[in-house]
C-alpha positions as CSV (number, residue, x, y, z in Angstrom):
1,X,-26.8,39.7,3.6
2,X,-29.9,38.2,6.0
3,X,-29.6,40.2,9.0
4,X,-33.1,41.4,8.7
5,X,-36.1,41.3,6.1
6,X,-37.2,44.5,4.5
7,X,-41.1,45.3,5.7
8,X,-44.1,46.1,3.3
9,X,-43.6,50.1,3.8
10,X,-47.5,50.3,3.6
11,X,-47.8,48.5,6.8
12,X,-47.5,49.3,10.5
13,X,-44.6,48.4,12.3
14,X,-44.9,44.6,13.0
15,X,-44.0,42.6,16.1
16,X,-44.2,38.7,16.5
17,X,-46.0,37.7,19.8
18,X,-47.1,34.7,21.7
19,X,-50.9,34.2,20.8
20,X,-52.0,34.0,24.3
21,X,-51.2,37.3,25.0
22,X,-53.8,38.5,22.6
23,X,-56.4,36.7,24.1
24,X,-56.2,33.6,22.0
25,X,-57.4,30.3,23.8
26,X,-54.3,28.3,23.2
27,X,-52.8,27.2,26.2
28,X,-52.5,23.8,27.6
29,X,-55.7,24.4,29.7
30,X,-57.8,25.8,27.0
31,X,-57.3,29.7,28.2
32,X,-55.1,32.5,27.5
33,X,-52.8,34.8,28.9
34,X,-54.1,38.1,27.6
35,X,-52.0,41.2,28.5
36,X,-53.8,44.4,28.6
37,X,-50.6,46.3,27.9
38,X,-50.5,44.3,24.5
39,X,-54.2,44.5,23.9
40,X,-55.3,47.9,24.9
41,X,-51.8,50.1,24.4
42,X,-49.6,47.8,21.8
43,X,-52.1,47.3,19.6
44,X,-52.7,51.3,18.7
45,X,-49.5,51.7,17.5
46,X,-48.4,47.8,16.1
47,X,-49.5,45.0,13.9
48,X,-49.4,42.0,15.3
49,X,-48.2,38.8,14.1
50,X,-49.2,35.7,16.6
51,X,-47.4,32.6,16.8
52,X,-48.0,29.5,19.1
53,X,-45.7,27.2,18.3
54,X,-47.4,24.7,20.6
55,X,-50.6,24.7,18.4
56,X,-48.4,24.9,15.3
57,X,-46.6,21.1,15.7
58,X,-49.9,19.7,16.6
59,X,-50.9,19.9,20.1
60,X,-54.5,20.5,20.7
61,X,-56.2,22.4,23.4
62,X,-56.8,21.4,26.0
63,X,-53.6,19.3,26.1
64,X,-51.3,17.8,28.7
65,X,-48.9,20.2,29.8
66,X,-45.4,20.0,28.9
67,X,-42.1,21.4,30.7
68,X,-38.4,21.1,30.3
69,X,-36.7,18.1,31.7
70,X,-32.9,18.2,31.8
71,X,-29.9,17.2,33.7
72,X,-26.4,18.5,33.6
73,X,-24.2,17.5,30.9
74,X,-20.8,16.2,31.5
75,X,-17.9,17.7,29.9
76,X,-16.8,15.5,27.3
77,X,-20.6,15.5,26.0
78,X,-20.6,19.2,25.5
79,X,-18.8,19.1,21.9
80,X,-21.2,16.6,20.6
81,X,-24.4,17.9,21.9
82,X,-27.0,20.6,21.0
83,X,-27.2,22.0,24.7
84,X,-29.6,24.4,26.3
85,X,-27.9,27.1,28.3
86,X,-28.0,27.1,32.2
87,X,-28.5,30.0,34.5
88,X,-24.7,29.2,35.2
89,X,-22.5,29.8,32.5
90,X,-19.9,27.4,33.9
91,X,-22.7,24.4,33.2
92,X,-24.3,23.1,30.3
93,X,-27.9,21.2,30.3
94,X,-29.3,18.4,28.3
95,X,-32.8,19.7,28.1
96,X,-36.0,18.0,26.7
97,X,-39.4,19.2,26.3
98,X,-42.0,16.3,27.6
99,X,-45.3,15.9,29.0
100,X,-45.8,16.2,32.4
101,X,-47.5,13.0,32.8
102,X,-46.5,11.2,29.8
103,X,-42.9,11.0,29.2
104,X,-42.8,9.7,25.9
105,X,-44.7,12.7,25.0
106,X,-41.5,14.4,23.7
107,X,-41.7,17.7,21.6
108,X,-38.4,19.1,21.4
109,X,-37.2,18.4,17.8
110,X,-40.8,19.3,16.5
111,X,-40.4,22.9,18.8
112,X,-36.9,23.4,17.3
113,X,-38.1,22.6,13.8
114,X,-40.7,24.8,13.9
115,X,-38.6,27.8,15.6
116,X,-36.3,27.6,12.4
117,X,-39.0,27.6,9.9
118,X,-40.8,30.3,11.6
119,X,-37.8,32.6,12.0
120,X,-37.3,32.1,8.0
121,X,-40.8,33.4,7.0
122,X,-41.0,36.1,9.8
123,X,-40.8,38.6,7.2
124,X,-40.6,42.4,8.0
125,X,-41.0,42.2,12.1
126,X,-39.0,44.8,13.9
127,X,-39.5,42.8,17.3
128,X,-41.2,40.1,19.1
129,X,-43.0,39.7,22.5
130,X,-42.7,36.5,24.3
131,X,-44.9,34.7,26.8
132,X,-42.7,34.3,30.3
133,X,-42.3,31.0,32.0
134,X,-43.5,29.3,29.0
135,X,-41.4,25.6,28.2
136,X,-41.7,27.0,24.7
137,X,-42.0,30.5,24.6
138,X,-40.2,31.4,27.7
139,X,-37.0,34.0,26.8
140,X,-35.2,33.1,30.2
141,X,-35.6,31.6,33.6
142,X,-38.0,28.7,32.3
143,X,-37.7,26.0,35.3
144,X,-35.9,22.9,34.6
145,X,-37.3,19.7,36.4
146,X,-35.5,16.0,36.8
147,X,-37.3,13.4,35.2
148,X,-39.8,12.8,38.7
149,X,-40.9,16.4,38.5
150,X,-38.8,17.8,41.2
151,X,-36.9,21.1,40.0
152,X,-33.6,20.6,39.0
153,X,-32.4,24.3,40.5
154,X,-31.8,25.4,36.9
155,X,-33.4,27.7,33.9
156,X,-33.2,27.9,30.4
157,X,-35.2,29.6,27.7
158,X,-37.9,28.1,26.1
159,X,-37.1,25.4,23.1
160,X,-39.2,28.0,20.4
161,X,-37.6,30.8,22.0
162,X,-34.2,29.7,22.1
163,X,-34.0,29.1,18.6
164,X,-35.4,32.2,17.6
165,X,-33.3,34.0,19.5
166,X,-30.4,32.3,17.7
167,X,-31.5,32.8,14.3
168,X,-32.3,36.5,15.0
169,X,-30.0,37.6,17.3
170,X,-30.3,41.3,16.6
171,X,-34.0,41.3,16.8
172,X,-35.5,43.0,19.6
173,X,-36.9,40.1,21.7
174,X,-38.8,40.8,24.9
175,X,-41.1,38.9,27.5
176,X,-44.4,40.4,28.1
177,X,-43.9,40.0,31.9
178,X,-40.7,42.4,31.8
179,X,-42.3,45.2,30.0
180,X,-43.9,46.1,33.2
181,X,-40.4,47.2,33.9
182,X,-40.4,51.0,32.6
183,X,-36.5,50.8,31.8
184,X,-36.5,47.6,30.4
185,X,-39.9,48.6,28.2
186,X,-38.3,51.9,26.9
187,X,-35.2,50.1,25.9
188,X,-37.0,47.5,23.9
189,X,-39.4,49.9,22.1
190,X,-36.2,52.0,21.5
191,X,-34.6,49.0,19.7
192,X,-37.9,48.0,18.0
193,X,-38.3,51.2,16.4
194,X,-34.3,51.6,15.5
195,X,-34.7,48.3,13.8
196,X,-37.4,49.5,11.9
197,X,-35.5,52.7,10.6
198,X,-32.5,50.3,9.7
199,X,-35.3,48.8,7.7
200,X,-36.7,51.4,5.9
201,X,-33.8,54.1,5.9
202,X,-30.9,51.5,5.0
203,X,-32.1,48.2,3.4
204,X,-34.9,50.0,1.4
205,X,-32.3,52.2,-0.4
206,X,-29.0,50.5,0.7
207,X,-25.8,52.7,-0.2
208,X,-22.9,54.1,2.1
209,X,-24.7,57.5,1.7
210,X,-27.4,55.8,3.4
211,X,-25.7,54.0,6.3
212,X,-23.7,57.4,6.9
213,X,-26.8,59.4,7.2
214,X,-28.2,56.6,9.8
215,X,-25.4,56.9,11.7
216,X,-25.5,60.6,12.2
217,X,-29.1,60.9,12.9
218,X,-28.6,58.1,15.8
219,X,-25.7,60.1,17.3
220,X,-27.3,61.1,20.7
221,X,-29.2,57.7,20.8
222,X,-26.1,55.9,20.8
223,X,-24.5,58.7,23.4
224,X,-27.2,58.0,25.6
225,X,-27.0,54.2,25.6
226,X,-23.2,53.4,25.0
227,X,-20.9,56.7,24.9
228,X,-18.2,54.7,23.3
229,X,-20.4,53.6,20.6
230,X,-20.9,56.5,18.2
231,X,-16.9,56.8,17.8
232,X,-16.6,53.0,17.4
233,X,-19.3,52.8,14.7
234,X,-17.9,55.7,13.3
235,X,-15.1,54.0,12.8
236,X,-17.1,51.3,10.9
237,X,-18.4,53.8,8.6
238,X,-15.1,55.1,8.1
239,X,-14.2,51.9,6.6
240,X,-16.7,53.0,3.6
241,X,-15.7,51.3,0.3
242,X,-12.8,49.6,1.5
243,X,-15.3,46.5,2.2
244,X,-18.3,45.5,0.2
245,X,-21.7,47.3,1.0
246,X,-23.3,44.2,2.2
247,X,-20.3,43.5,4.4
248,X,-20.1,46.8,5.8
249,X,-24.1,47.2,6.7
250,X,-24.0,43.7,8.2
251,X,-20.7,44.9,10.7
252,X,-22.3,48.0,11.4
253,X,-25.8,47.2,12.3
254,X,-24.7,43.9,14.5
255,X,-22.5,46.6,16.8
256,X,-25.5,49.1,16.5
257,X,-28.0,46.7,18.0
258,X,-25.6,46.0,20.7
259,X,-25.0,48.9,21.8
260,X,-28.4,50.2,22.0
261,X,-29.2,46.8,24.3
262,X,-27.2,48.7,26.6
263,X,-29.7,50.6,29.1
264,X,-29.6,54.2,29.1
265,X,-29.4,55.6,32.8
266,X,-29.9,59.1,34.5
267,X,-26.2,60.2,33.9
268,X,-26.1,59.0,30.2
269,X,-29.1,60.6,29.5
270,X,-28.4,63.9,31.2
271,X,-24.9,64.1,29.3
272,X,-26.7,63.5,26.4
273,X,-29.2,66.1,26.7
274,X,-26.8,68.4,27.7
275,X,-24.8,68.0,24.3
276,X,-27.8,68.9,22.6
277,X,-28.2,71.8,24.7
278,X,-25.1,73.0,23.4
279,X,-26.4,73.4,19.8
280,X,-29.2,76.0,20.7
281,X,-28.0,77.5,23.9
282,X,-26.9,80.8,22.3
283,X,-30.4,81.6,20.9
284,X,-32.2,80.5,23.9
285,X,-32.4,83.3,26.7
286,X,-31.0,82.9,30.2
287,X,-34.2,82.3,31.9
288,X,-35.8,79.4,29.9
289,X,-31.9,77.8,30.0
290,X,-31.9,77.9,33.9
291,X,-35.2,76.5,33.9
292,X,-34.1,73.6,31.7
293,X,-31.1,72.9,33.7
294,X,-33.0,72.7,36.8
295,X,-35.6,70.2,35.5
296,X,-32.0,68.1,34.0
297,X,-30.9,68.5,37.8
298,X,-34.3,67.2,38.9
299,X,-34.3,64.3,36.6
300,X,-30.9,63.7,37.5
301,X,-31.9,63.4,41.3
302,X,-35.0,61.3,40.1
303,X,-37.4,63.9,41.2
304,X,-39.1,64.2,37.7
305,X,-39.3,61.7,34.5
306,X,-37.3,62.0,31.4
307,X,-40.1,63.5,29.5
308,X,-40.1,66.9,31.6
309,X,-36.6,68.2,30.8
310,X,-36.8,66.2,27.2
311,X,-40.1,68.1,26.2
312,X,-38.3,71.7,26.8
313,X,-35.2,70.7,24.7
314,X,-37.4,69.5,21.9
315,X,-39.0,72.7,22.1
316,X,-35.4,74.5,21.9
317,X,-34.6,72.4,18.9
318,X,-37.9,73.1,17.1
319,X,-37.6,76.8,17.5
320,X,-33.9,77.3,17.2
321,X,-32.0,74.2,16.1
322,X,-30.3,73.3,13.0
323,X,-31.5,70.5,10.4
324,X,-28.8,68.5,11.8
325,X,-29.9,68.8,15.7
326,X,-33.5,68.5,14.5
327,X,-32.9,65.3,12.7
328,X,-31.6,63.4,15.9
329,X,-33.7,60.0,16.7
330,X,-32.7,60.8,20.4
331,X,-35.3,63.4,20.6
332,X,-38.1,61.4,19.2
333,X,-37.2,57.7,19.4
334,X,-40.9,56.3,19.7
335,X,-44.2,57.8,20.0
336,X,-44.9,60.1,22.8
337,X,-48.0,58.3,23.3
338,X,-46.7,55.1,24.2
339,X,-45.7,57.0,27.2
340,X,-42.7,55.5,28.0
341,X,-40.5,58.3,28.8
342,X,-43.1,59.1,31.3
343,X,-41.9,56.7,33.7
344,X,-38.2,56.7,33.4
């Protein structure tokens, strides 16, 4: 099984990250793209493994800029070519990564080769933050140009990022710019911490029981992201010893990460919270219960953030909940200090 690597339990959660986002002067102009969010907030919670593919393949700094140059592939070509995806799913692009001034400076193969090698050596990471718009590291929407320098009107992932995402399709990967969207940011870190829990709760002690326990503790997280997901994943767990353990784990985790990639919304969060309330409502007095229901309605109507009703719900569970409901990762999917539920 090669879905994920088992991390060193003595270390913090590790994120791969574009080096320039940490302030390293690795860009073509000798500068950086230091992200205050990464440097001042995320570094309190994560160990970083910085990567600059352009420097890694031998391009110095400062250096000639590179860009994606491409053309639409003819239908008969698509069977035999490795193509980068177009912004239009009905199209395919033949793309090279070349110098903006020197057409003979073609680093496509080098970036792709490095991508394959790096993906194999990134051990124990639980997520990856990429630099947007980069011809090597952009996750999506990187401009593609004609050979004459005019925009082609198409976009694609960067060459390194494309290989990374193909090699690690379940790894949470996001661009730094998109992390300024509160919903995208919360979804990304929910997936990062879930990925890490899989590494530590299941892969370090692989067993059918470990899988069942993991599934049980993620019930309401799944309900918030994909209500049908818990039942569908439960059917996979129910196969049990009918399948070899590694095959079962691979199938489960693939569907699990796909489910979490769906963004939770106010309706699904409200539904999950009301289900959890059902476990404690008989032991919570009517005044407090009505206060909570008021907060839930205010949250549903976008008057207060998710943290408001969630804080009260966690108080109920802590004081009155069973061990089962206390174990639900939905109640604490990531550290409160990240402030992710303060913004959604």
